[in-house]
C-alpha positions as CSV (number, residue, x, y, z in Angstrom):
1,M,-78.4,-34.8,98.2
2,K,-76.4,-31.4,98.1
3,I,-77.6,-28.3,96.3
4,H,-74.1,-27.7,94.6
5,N,-71.6,-30.5,94.8
6,H,-69.0,-27.7,95.7
7,D,-69.3,-28.0,99.1
8,T,-68.1,-31.1,100.5
9,S,-69.0,-29.6,104.8
10,L,-72.6,-29.9,103.5
11,P,-75.0,-31.9,105.1
12,E,-77.7,-33.9,103.3
13,L,-81.0,-33.7,103.1
14,L,-83.5,-36.0,104.6
15,N,-86.1,-36.9,102.7
16,C,-89.7,-35.8,103.5
17,P,-90.9,-36.4,106.2
18,F,-94.4,-37.0,105.2
19,C,-93.9,-39.0,102.8
20,G,-90.2,-40.1,102.4
21,E,-89.6,-39.0,98.9
22,K,-86.1,-37.7,98.2
23,P,-86.8,-33.7,97.4
24,T,-85.1,-31.6,95.2
25,A,-83.5,-28.3,95.3
26,F,-84.3,-24.9,93.7
27,L,-81.1,-22.0,93.8
28,Q,-82.8,-18.9,92.4
29,G,-80.1,-15.9,91.9
30,N,-76.3,-16.3,92.3
31,E,-73.3,-14.4,93.9
32,Y,-73.8,-11.7,91.9
33,S,-77.5,-11.0,92.0
34,K,-79.4,-8.5,95.4
35,K,-82.0,-11.7,96.4
36,R,-81.2,-15.3,96.7
37,L,-83.2,-18.0,97.1
38,I,-83.6,-21.7,97.7
39,T,-87.0,-23.2,97.5
40,I,-86.7,-27.1,99.1
41,K,-89.6,-29.4,97.7
42,C,-91.2,-32.6,97.6
43,P,-91.8,-34.0,94.2
44,K,-94.6,-37.0,95.2
45,C,-96.6,-35.2,97.9
46,L,-95.5,-31.5,97.0
47,I,-94.9,-29.7,101.0
48,Q,-91.9,-27.2,100.4
49,R,-89.6,-25.2,101.9
50,R,-88.1,-21.7,100.7
51,V,-85.6,-19.8,101.8
52,G,-84.3,-16.5,100.9
53,A,-81.5,-13.9,101.4
54,I,-80.8,-10.1,100.4
55,L,-77.2,-10.2,100.1
56,Q,-75.9,-13.0,102.0
57,P,-73.6,-15.8,100.5
58,T,-75.2,-18.3,98.2
59,A,-73.3,-21.3,100.7
60,W,-75.2,-19.0,104.1
61,L,-78.6,-19.3,102.0
62,E,-77.4,-23.5,101.0
63,S,-76.3,-24.8,104.2
64,K,-79.2,-22.4,106.0
65,A,-82.1,-24.0,104.2
66,I,-80.6,-27.5,104.6
67,Q,-80.6,-26.8,108.3
68,L,-85.0,-25.9,108.6
69,W,-85.6,-28.3,105.7
70,N,-83.1,-31.1,108.4
71,N,-85.3,-29.7,111.5
72,R,-88.0,-32.2,112.8
73,I,-89.6,-30.5,115.2
C-alpha cells in the first residue's frame, strides 16, 4: 500500500505486526501547509503510528512514516 501513487520509490507498507491486517494511511496537510502529519493505522486492532513534520517535503514525510511503520524491533 502506498500513501501516494506518484512515487514508485517508496516501499510498501507491511501488514499490522499484531493482527496481520492491511493498514490505512492518512495525510493531513499538503506541500503548501506549514505542518504535515501522516497517520498509519490498522483498521482491525486500531494500533497506529503518527509522524509529523514542519517544513519538510511530503515525500520525506511519507518515506519516514513507512520506514517507522515497517520497522519490526
